[in-house]
Steps between C-alpha positions, in 0.01 A plus 500: 500500500317215665388566847407137561862399426623757746268368774600138419872590494483662840312212646769263364769719660321493833469113486865467420628723779256351742622148422868608460563801724868521399382611157367824639845642556680357209549604148375161369151612407389724227175595332525550127237664291495578129327837565630815669155603621460161657832529677387829637180337618697210654713742698196705617296192599810341667528802737123488564508132581825467690550852639849541360656623171559204278852613416610403845397135473438392138597605147206600290572592144427448136672242287720772349579641841663169602705475181717808590 
């Protein structure tokens, strides 16, 4: 798990949806991490940063989770 990657990923997400608001309500964005614990941290920090559960606006999962 890399906390700096989580912070950077969420900042990138914010930049993208600020610049392209239509992405906020689409299924065109996903955050992919190789680690389950990092995915858990992404989801937790997403809620802290944006005030909404990530499942409602973006897919956050492991590489294996997207291959199903």
